[in-house]
N, C-alpha and C positions, 0 to 999 in steps of 0.2 A: 507502542510498537508491539509487543511481541513476547514471546517466551516459548519455547521450541516446538516445532514440528519439523523443522528442517534437519535438526541434529539433536542428539541426546545431550544431556548436560556435559560440559567440557571439563569438569573437575573442580577441586577445591580452590585452586588458584584463581579461577575466574569468579567463583562465588565470593571469595574474599574481596576481590577487586570491585565487584558489583556492590557489595555491602558498603565498602568505603565510599564509592562514588555516590551511592544513594544518600548517604549521610550528608554529603556536600550538596547534592542537587535538590533534595526534597526540602531543605531548609530555605530555599530561594522561592520568592513569589513566582507563580506561573500565570501568565496572561493569555497564552495563545494556544496553538497546537501544543508546543511547550516553548515558552519564551518568545512567542511571536506576537501577533496582533490580529484583530478582527479584519477580515477582508471588507472592502467597500462593497456596497450593494451592486451586484452585477459585474464585479471586477473580473471574475473568472467564470464566464458563462458556460465553459466546456466541462465544468465539474459535475460529476454524477455521484449520487448516493445510492448504494445498494441497501435495500431495506427488506427485512423480514416482518411483514405487517407494517407497523409504523416505527420499527426499531432499526436505526442505522447501524450497520455492522462493518461495512467497508466502503471505501471510496472507489472512484473510477474516473475515466476521462472519455469524452465523446470524441472518437477519432474518425467517424463517418456518420452520416445522418441516421443510420440504424444499427450502429455498432458502438459498444462501450468496451474500452480496454481496462482490465483490472488485474489483480494478482491471482495467480493460480491457487494459492493456498486459501483464498477467500471462497472459492467455489468448487474445489476439486471433488468433493463428495456430494455436491448439490445437484438437484434437478431443476429445470426451468421454473417450476411453480414455487420453488423455495424462496424466491426473491422477486421484487419489482425493482425497477430503476427510476429514480426521481431526478429530474433535471430542471434547470431554470429557476433554482432557488438559491439564495445566499443564506437565508434563515429557514431551516427546515420546519419550523413551527409556523411560518407565515403562510398566508393564502397564496394561491397561484402555483406556477410551475406546472410540470407535466409528469405524470406517473405512467409508466409503460411496462407492460408485461415482457418477460423474457421468453423467447421461443427456442433458443439453442444456446448451449454452453460449449465452448471450445477451449480446452486446456492444452497448453504446449505439450506435445508428446514426450518430451524429454524432461518434464518437470519432476524433480526429485529433491526439491529445495532450491536448486539452481533452476534457471529458465522459468522463473516465477511470473509467468504471463498467461492470461486467459482473455478470451473475447466473449462478449455476450451479444447475441443477435436479438434485436428488439422487434416487437410485434408491429411497430410502426416507426416511421422516421420522426425524429424530434426536431423542434424548431429552435435549436440553439447552435452557435458556431462550433466548429470542430477545432481541435488543437493539432497542428502538424507534428509529425514525429521526426526526430533526428535521424539522419541517414549515415551511410558509411563514410561520407565526407566530413562528418561533424565530430570526429574523434578528438579534435583539439578542445572541444567543450568540456572534456573530462579532465583537462589539465589541472594540476594543483592550483587552488585558489579561484577557479572560475566561479563567479557569482551565480547562484541558483536559488530557486524558490520552491518550497513545498507547501501544499495547501490541503486542508481536510477538516472533517468534523470530529476528529479523534480527541482523546482525553487530554487534559491540560497538565497532567503529571503522571508519572509511571504508577500504575496500580489504582488510579482513580476509578471509582465505581460508576461514574456518570460521564456523559459526553455532552458538549455544548451543542445548542441548536444552530448557532451562528458559525458560518465558515471562518476558519482561521488560516493565517499564512505565516510563514517564517522564512527569513532569508538565511541561507546556509552557503557554504563554499565546498566545491569539489575537493576530494582528497585523492591524491595520486594513488594508483593501484598498488605500487610497491610499498608506499607508506602504510596504507590500510592493511595490506596483507602482513606487514611486519609488526603491526600492533598485536600484543599478546592476546587480547580478548577476541577480536575479529578474526585473527589468523587461526587461532585454535578452534574457533567456532565454525570455520569452514568457508571464509570469504573466497569467492571464485572470481578472479580478475577478468576472466574471459566473458562472463555473463552478468557481472554485477559492478556497480559503481558505488563509492562511498561519498558521503557528504556530512559536514559538521559545522557547527558554530557554537560558541560558548553559550550554554544554557538555552539552546534552541534546537529543536528536533521534531520529527514526526513522532507519533505515539500510537497507543492502542486505538483502533477505530479508523486510523488513517491508511491502513493497508489498501493497496490497489490504486491509491490516488497518484497523481502525477508529480514528478520532479521536473522543473522546467527552467528555461533560460530565455532571456530576451535577446533575440538575434535579428539584427537589421530591422528593428522596430516591430518585430512580431515575436510571440511566445512559441517556443519549440520544446516539446517534451523529450527529455533524455532518459528518465527513469520511472519506475513503478515502485511505490513504497513496498518494501518486502520484509526486512527483519532487522534486528539489532539487539544489543545488550542493554536492556532498560531503555530509557528515553532521556536524551541529553546528558548521559553520564560522561564526564570528561575522559577522553582517551578511547571512547567507544563510538565511532561515527555510525550514523544510520546507514543501512545497506539497501540498495535499490536495484531491481532488475534493469539491465541495460537494454533499452529498446533498439539501439542500433547494432547490437550483437547480430551477426549474420543470421544465425538460426532463429532468433526471436523476431527479427525484422521480416524474414521470409515467412515465418508462421503468420504474422499479422497481415502481411500483404496478400498472401495466398488465400487466407481465410476470408478477408474482406472482399477481394475481387472475385471470389467464387472459383478460383483455380483449384489445382490439386492440393487440398488442405492436408497438412501433415498430421492432423488430429481427427478423430471421429467425434462428431458433436453428440452431446446429450440433448435429446429432443423430447417434446411432450410425450411421445410414445414410450419413452423410457422412464416416465415420471412415476415413481413409486415413493411412498413415505419412507423416510430414512431416519435412522437413529443418529445420535451425534458422534458415535464412534469413539467416545472418550470414556465411557463407563460411568458418567455422572451427568448431572443436569445443572442448569442455571436459569436465572430469570432474564437471560440476555443482557447482562450488565456490562456490556461494552468493554471487554478487556480487563477483567478484574485482577489479574496478576497475583492472585492470592494463593496459588498452589493447588486450587481445585480444578474441576473440569467444567467446561461449558460448551454449548452448541455453537455459539458464535463468538465467544471471547477470544479464542485463539491463543490462550496463554496457559502454560502448564506449570508456571511457578518456578522454572529453573533459572530465571534471570536473563533469558535470551529466547528469541523466537520471533514469529510473525507479528507485525504491527496490526493485527486484525482487530 
């Protein structure tokens, strides 16, 4: 998952808690995302991989034939040529699938750590199914204990220098807003119950490289997306649920709907005309090592080593 861009470090108390939690978690074997399992071939055909060259740096979900939903923090400083979108693959090293150029980037206009949502306009329609989004009538899916699933190509433990090529999945459960907000780590780190949802499971979580991917629920025999992998304190640290942008928040849902339908979009897109080379904005460089969590800076890792932040 993460280590800050949403907020600065939240103090010695959280740092101590993270250190203790890390001691517990990192001694456990990691199979999956963190603590999950490999997805079956073709199990989640709506999954998208955002890639810089051949380097996977964030996830996404196909929500319309030529639109991919991801996290704002994955693309907030990017231009369309900075990434391609790959769909139709469970194993990113396998043949096949579809690689598509990005022509526009739309970041939620209120993104400031909250409202962590962005849309990528694709150069052509993709031949994979879309995933429907939760709407205003689906608030009950955020109730404590609702079974949810998160999927992605992110690291298998916090601070891992590598990401797997095979898509992973993990079953988690929704955490009620008041309980998540009341937890010391997430509460002090700035959990926003209006625009975010928490989910957890013992030793299971999304992690670095999973940012932008979907959190979803099986509803009436179909999968429905509730959240976008956003941030958290470490990965699968007990007492620190993962935090996801809430897609049925009125502002986020309106942003998605208006942008896709071509209505009055609340954001100005970044288009190829705006495309200029960009620095990483972090004052340092990396070899794109997918979420190194080592306290250094990187163009795509999204981690500043403070123990909390985006799961990029």
